[in-house]
C-alpha positions in Angstrom: -41.6 23.1 -42.3 -41.5 24.9 -39.0 -43.3 22.8 -37.3 -40.9 19.9 -38.2 -38.2 21.4 -37.3 -39.8 22.3 -33.7 -41.1 18.8 -33.5 -37.5 17.5 -34.1 -36.3 20.1 -31.7 -38.5 18.8 -28.7 -37.9 14.8 -29.5 -34.0 15.9 -29.2 -34.4 17.5 -25.9 -36.5 15.1 -24.3 -33.6 12.1 -25.9 -31.2 14.7 -23.6 -33.4 14.7 -20.1 -33.5 11.3 -20.4 -29.8 10.4 -21.0 -29.4 13.4 -18.1 -31.8 11.4 -16.3 -30.2 8.2 -16.8 -26.6 9.7 -15.5 -28.0 11.5 -12.3 -29.4 8.0 -11.3 -26.1 6.6 -11.7 -24.4 9.0 -9.8 -25.1 7.7 -6.0 -23.5 4.2 -7.8 -20.2 6.0 -8.5 -20.1 7.5 -5.3 -20.5 4.1 -3.1 -18.3 2.5 -4.9 -14.7 1.7 -3.1 -12.1 4.1 -3.3 -8.7 4.2 -1.8 -9.6 7.8 -0.6 -12.4 6.5 1.7 -11.9 2.4 2.0 -15.0 2.1 3.9 -17.6 3.2 1.1 -18.3 0.0 -0.1 -21.2 -1.8 -1.8 -21.6 -5.0 -0.4 -23.2 -8.7 -2.1 -25.0 -10.8 0.1 -25.6 -13.8 -1.0 -28.5 -16.1 0.9 -29.9 -19.8 1.0 -33.5 -18.4 2.0 -34.7 -14.6 1.8 -35.5 -15.9 5.8 -32.0 -15.1 7.0 -32.4 -11.6 5.9 -34.9 -11.0 8.6 -33.5 -13.7 11.4 -30.1 -11.7 10.7 -31.2 -8.4 10.4 -29.7 -6.9 13.5 -25.8 -7.9 11.8 -27.2 -6.4 8.3 -28.3 -3.5 10.1 -25.0 -2.7 12.0 -23.6 -2.5 8.8 -26.1 -0.4 6.9 -25.6 1.9 9.8 -21.8 2.4 9.1 -22.9 3.7 5.2 -22.9 0.2 3.5 -25.0 -0.4 0.2 -26.3 -4.2 0.9 -27.6 -5.7 -2.1 -29.3 -9.0 -1.6 -29.7 -12.1 -3.9 -30.5 -15.9 -3.4 -27.2 -17.7 -3.9 -28.7 -19.6 -7.2 -30.0 -16.4 -8.7 -29.6 -17.0 -12.5 -28.7 -13.2 -12.9 -25.8 -12.3 -10.4 -22.4 -11.2 -11.3 -19.2 -10.3 -10.0 -18.4 -8.2 -12.7 -19.7 -6.6 -15.6 -17.1 -5.4 -19.2 -14.1 -6.4 -16.7 -15.2 -4.1 -13.9 -16.3 -5.2 -10.4 -19.9 -4.6 -9.4 -19.3 -5.0 -5.7 -16.7 -4.1 -3.2 -17.1 -6.9 -0.5 -19.0 -10.1 -0.7 -20.8 -11.9 2.3 -21.8 -15.5 1.8 -24.4 -16.4 3.9 -25.5 -19.3 2.2 -23.9 -22.6 3.6 -25.9 -25.5 1.7 -25.5 -24.2 -1.5 -24.1 -26.6 -4.3 -24.0 -24.5 -6.9 -23.8 -20.7 -7.5 -26.2 -18.9 -9.9 -25.3 -16.4 -12.8 -21.5 -16.1 -13.4 -20.4 -17.3 -10.1 -18.5 -20.0 -8.8 -15.4 -20.8 -6.7 -13.2 -19.5 -9.0 -14.9 -16.3 -9.6 -14.7 -16.1 -5.8 -11.0 -16.8 -5.3 -10.5 -13.9 -8.4 -12.4 -11.6 -6.6 -10.5 -11.9 -3.5 -7.3 -12.0 -5.3 -8.2 -8.4 -6.9 -7.9 -7.2 -3.2 -11.7 -7.1 -2.4 -13.0 -8.7 1.0 -14.8 -11.9 2.0 -17.7 -13.3 4.4 -18.2 -16.8 4.7 -20.4 -18.6 7.2 -20.5 -22.1 6.9 -22.5 -24.7 9.4 -22.7 -28.4 10.3 -24.5 -28.9 6.4 -21.7 -27.1 5.2 -21.6 -27.8 1.2 -18.7 -29.1 -0.7 -18.4 -25.6 -2.6 -18.2 -23.7 0.6 -15.7 -26.2 1.9 -13.8 -25.8 -1.0 -13.6 -21.9 -1.3 -12.4 -22.4 2.5 -9.9 -24.6 2.0 -8.6 -22.3 -0.9 -8.7 -19.3 1.8 -6.3 -21.8 4.3 -9.0 -23.0 6.4 -10.0 -26.7 6.2 -13.5 -27.6 7.9 -13.9 -31.2 9.7 -14.4 -34.0 6.6 -17.0 -35.5 8.7 -20.4 -34.0 7.3 -22.4 -34.8 10.6 -19.7 -33.4 12.7 -20.2 -30.8 15.4 -18.0 -28.8 18.3 -18.8 -30.1 21.2 -17.4 -28.9 24.4 -18.4 -30.8 27.6 -16.7 -28.3 30.1 -16.8 -25.0 28.2 -21.0 -25.1 26.9 -23.5 -22.6 27.5 -25.6 -23.3 30.6 -29.7 -23.8 29.3 -32.6 -25.1 30.4 -32.2 -28.3 28.4 -28.5 -29.5 28.9 -28.5 -31.1 25.2 -25.7 -32.6 23.7 -23.0 -29.5 24.6 -22.7 -28.7 21.4 -23.8 -24.9 22.0 -20.4 -23.7 23.0 -19.6 -20.0 24.8 -15.9 -19.2 24.2 -14.2 -16.4 25.1 -10.8 -17.5 23.9 -10.4 -14.2 21.4 -7.5 -13.2 19.4 -5.2 -10.7 21.6 -5.5 -7.8 19.0 -7.0 -4.2 19.7 -6.6 -3.5 15.9 -9.0 -7.0 14.9 -11.1 -6.5 17.8 -11.3 -3.0 19.1 -10.1 -1.8 22.4 -13.0 -2.3 24.1 -13.0 -5.7 26.0 -15.7 -7.9 25.3 -17.1 -8.8 28.4 -19.6 -11.7 27.5 -18.4 -15.0 25.8 -19.5 -15.5 22.3 -22.2 -18.3 21.8 -21.0 -21.0 18.6 -23.0 -23.9 17.3 -21.4 -25.5 14.5 -18.6 -26.9 12.5 -14.9 -26.5 13.8 -12.0 -26.1 11.3 -7.8 -26.3 11.6 -5.7 -23.6 10.0 -3.6 -24.7 7.0 0.2 -24.7 8.9 1.5 -23.9 5.8 -0.3 -20.7 5.4 0.9 -17.8 7.8 -1.8 -15.6 6.4 -4.7 -17.2 8.8 -5.3 -16.4 12.5 -8.1 -17.7 14.6 -9.8 -14.7 15.7 -12.1 -17.2 18.4 -10.7 -20.5 19.3 -12.4 -23.2 20.9 -11.4 -24.3 24.5 -8.9 -27.1 25.4 -11.7 -29.5 26.5 -13.3 -29.1 23.1 -13.6 -31.5 20.1 -15.1 -32.2 16.6 -17.5 -35.2 16.3 -21.4 -36.2 15.5 -22.7 -35.6 18.7 -25.5 -37.9 17.6 -23.1 -41.1 17.7 -20.6 -42.7 20.2 -16.8 -42.4 19.6 -15.4 -45.3 18.3 -11.9 -43.5 17.0 -9.9 -40.4 18.8 -11.5 -37.0 16.7 -9.4 -35.4 14.1 -10.0 -32.3 15.5 -9.5 -31.2 19.4 -8.7 -28.3 22.0 -7.6 -25.0 21.1 -6.2 -26.4 17.6 -10.1 -25.7 16.9 -11.0 -22.5 15.4 -14.6 -21.5 15.6 -13.8 -18.1 13.6 -10.7 -17.5 11.9 -9.8 -14.3 10.0 -7.1 -13.8 6.9 -5.5 -10.9 5.4 -4.1 -11.7 2.0 -0.9 -10.1 0.9 -2.9 -7.5 -1.3 -4.0 -6.5 1.5 -7.7 -8.2 0.9 -9.5 -9.3 4.2 -11.3 -12.6 4.7 -13.8 -13.8 7.5 -14.6 -17.5 8.3 -17.2 -18.6 10.7 -18.0 -22.3 11.1 -21.6 -21.4 12.6 -24.2 -19.0 10.5 -26.1 -18.9 13.4 -23.5 -16.8 14.9 -24.5 -13.9 13.2 -28.6 -14.6 14.4 -30.6 -12.2 16.1 -31.3 -15.2 18.6 -28.0 -15.4 19.3 -27.2 -11.3 19.4 -29.6 -11.1 21.9 -29.3 -14.4 23.7 -28.3 -14.0 27.5 -25.1 -16.2 28.5 -23.5 -18.4 31.1 -20.4 -20.6 30.5 -20.5 -23.7 32.4 -18.7 -23.4 35.9 -18.9 -19.9 35.7 -21.3 -18.2 38.4 -21.7 -15.0 36.0 -24.8 -14.9 33.8 -24.5 -12.1 31.2 -27.8 -10.6 29.7 -26.4 -10.6 26.4 -23.8 -12.6 24.7 -20.8 -11.2 23.1 -21.8 -11.8 19.8 -23.1 -8.3 18.8 -20.0 -6.6 19.9 -17.5 -9.6 18.3 -18.8 -9.4 14.8 -19.7 -5.7 15.0 -16.0 -5.2 15.9 -14.3 -7.8 13.3 -16.5 -6.8 10.5 -15.3 -3.1 11.1 -11.8 -4.7 10.7 -12.8 -6.9 7.7 -14.2 -4.1 5.6 -11.2 -1.9 6.4 -12.6 0.4 9.0 -10.1 -0.1 11.2 -6.3 -1.2 10.6 -6.0 0.6 6.8 -2.9 2.5 6.3 -1.6 4.6 3.7 1.5 6.2 3.1 2.0 9.2 1.4 5.0 12.3 0.6 8.1 9.8 0.7 10.9 12.3 0.3 14.3 12.0 0.7 17.2 15.0 0.2 20.5 16.3 1.5 20.9 18.1 5.1 20.6 21.6 4.5 18.3 21.3 0.9 14.9 21.0 0.3 14.4 19.3 -2.9 15.1 15.8 -3.9 18.4 15.4 -6.0 18.8 13.2 -9.0 22.4 11.6 -7.1 23.7 11.2 -4.1 27.3 11.1 -3.6 29.2 8.5 -1.3 29.3 9.8 2.4 26.5 12.4 1.3 24.3 13.5 4.6 21.2 12.8 3.5 17.2 13.6 5.2 14.3 10.9 4.8 10.4 11.3 5.7 7.4 9.6 5.0 3.9 10.3 6.3 1.3 7.5 7.4 -2.0 8.0 8.2 -5.0 5.4 9.5 -8.5 5.2 8.4 -10.7 5.5 11.3 -14.0 5.0 9.3 -14.9 8.5 8.7 -11.6 10.0 8.0 -8.0 9.7 7.8 -5.8 10.1 11.3 -2.1 10.1 12.0 -0.8 6.6 12.5 1.6 6.7 15.6 3.9 3.8 16.0 7.9 3.8 17.1 8.7 0.4 14.8 8.4 2.0 11.3 12.0 1.1 9.7 13.6 2.3 6.2 16.2 0.6 4.5 18.7 1.9 2.2 19.0 -1.3 -0.1 21.5 -2.6 -2.6 20.8 -6.4 -3.0 20.9 -6.0 0.8 20.0 -3.3 2.9 23.7 -0.8 3.8 21.6 1.1 6.3 18.5 0.2 8.6 17.3 3.2 10.6 13.9 3.2 12.8 12.1 6.4 11.8 11.3 9.1 14.4 7.7 10.4 14.6 6.4 13.9 15.5 2.7 12.5 16.7 0.9 14.0 13.8 1.4 11.2 11.1 5.3 12.1 10.0 8.6 9.9 10.2 11.8 11.2 9.7 15.5 10.1 10.1 19.1 11.5 9.1 21.9 9.1 8.2 24.9 9.2 5.7 25.0 7.5 2.5 27.3 4.6 2.7 30.6 4.7 1.0 29.4 1.9 -1.6 28.3 3.7 -5.2 25.5 1.7 -7.2 21.7 1.9 -7.4 19.7 2.2 -4.3 16.5 2.1 -2.7 15.0 3.4 0.2 12.5 0.9 1.2 10.1 1.0 3.7 7.9 -2.3 4.2 5.6 -2.2 7.2 4.1 -5.2 8.5 2.1 -5.5 11.6 -0.4 -8.1 13.0 -3.9 -6.2 12.0 -3.0 -3.5 9.7 -2.6 -3.3 6.2 1.1 -4.1 4.8 2.6 -1.0 3.6 5.4 -1.5 0.9 7.2 1.6 -0.6 10.2 2.0 -2.5 12.2 5.1 -4.4 15.1 4.7 -7.0 18.3 6.9 -6.5 21.8 6.4 -7.6 25.0 6.7 -5.6 28.0 7.9 -7.6 32.2 8.1 -6.2 33.9 11.1 -5.5 35.1 12.3 -9.0 39.0 13.2 -9.7 38.4 16.6 -8.5 36.6 16.5 -5.5 39.3 14.0 -3.2 40.8 16.0 -0.6 44.0 17.6 -1.5 46.1 16.0 1.4 45.0 12.8 3.6 45.3 13.3 7.4 45.9 9.7 7.2 49.3 10.2 4.6 50.9 12.9 6.6 53.5 10.1 8.1 54.3 9.2 4.4 54.2 12.9 3.7 56.7 13.7 6.3 59.0 10.7 5.2 59.2 11.8 1.4 60.1 15.6 2.5 62.3 14.3 5.5 64.2 12.2 3.0 64.2 14.7 0.1 65.9 17.2 2.8 68.4 14.6 4.2 69.5 14.1 0.2 70.1 18.2 0.0 71.8 18.0 3.1 74.2 14.6 2.6 74.9 16.3 -1.0 76.0 19.9 0.5 78.4 18.0 3.1 80.0 16.0 1.0 80.4 18.8 -1.5 81.8 21.6 0.5 83.6 19.4 2.9 87.4 19.2 2.7 
């Protein structure tokens, strides 16, 4: 009997040790999942047409790994891939380096990818001249329209990259970057970026899409192997080579018309733009996509606001209600994620609204340079239910939308001033009339 008990205890201990081992194995998975407090700690799913892309584009992938990203590589048609399980997303970002895929494997499809973005996750899409209808559909839903001609490529007879063989001028050297230090970093990209692929236009009804890299005015989109019989549909600077989108839920998307742009060959290649005497030993591709990926994956331009507070002047606690004409103070703290820690965000264009149907007060906040923004104002002479609203939208930064509700009451009957200065003439008229009445009465009674 004692031996049986010992064996049962041993079996129980083994089972418990296995459970503990499984739990410990999942700890790294939990630690690398996305957290609002560390927005760049992310697990990234990379879907490829061919595993050869993993090595031919290793410089780009290694730059992500060196910054702490956990990359999971799968073939795009792998029947086991899934973005979520039991209602929880398994990844925080998605990279589609599979321009020719006609149908994803597993439970992934265009609708699942769009739901993934709608849930606040980030996306990078690299198309090519042979982009499939599936990739085009995803891009269209994001506000980007690729050239409808499947054989078309961007051609530029003035802004092409000089090479040993002139070719058809589809290898373009572009340096028309978006003017934003938040998106592309403060360090200037000196060398042009090499591009060879399909061009796209932006949906004019979508104000969220931005051109990160544009073609030159002399560029056009057409089939380079055939003569033009009609004017091309995409011409000049209206052609976007690389576009970025920040959705209203702060999810970020990068769409490129060339998979080759991310390749080791383009990263390491020298470049000389036609008509320029300057030859660069290394193209700007690596710097361009390194900085752009920092923005897409929220290593830069990610804001958070905390400690939104308000109180009467001279007090420290928030009241449950304000009275009209009260003097109050408002403050909020705003920080920006630097990739490793939260740093104070400093700007001079943050505003607060005291809002009821429309803003009754609109004030620009002062800052102490340490992330704290503050102001003071008088409650308007209108009672009702108001809101303190901070709505901050700036190119390249995540949108801040904060609100806090507070009621405002009128004066009570015993809170009005006993004598109103504006009424002194009326007081004087009343008392002078009374005095005149007594004087007239006295004169009338005692006059002979």
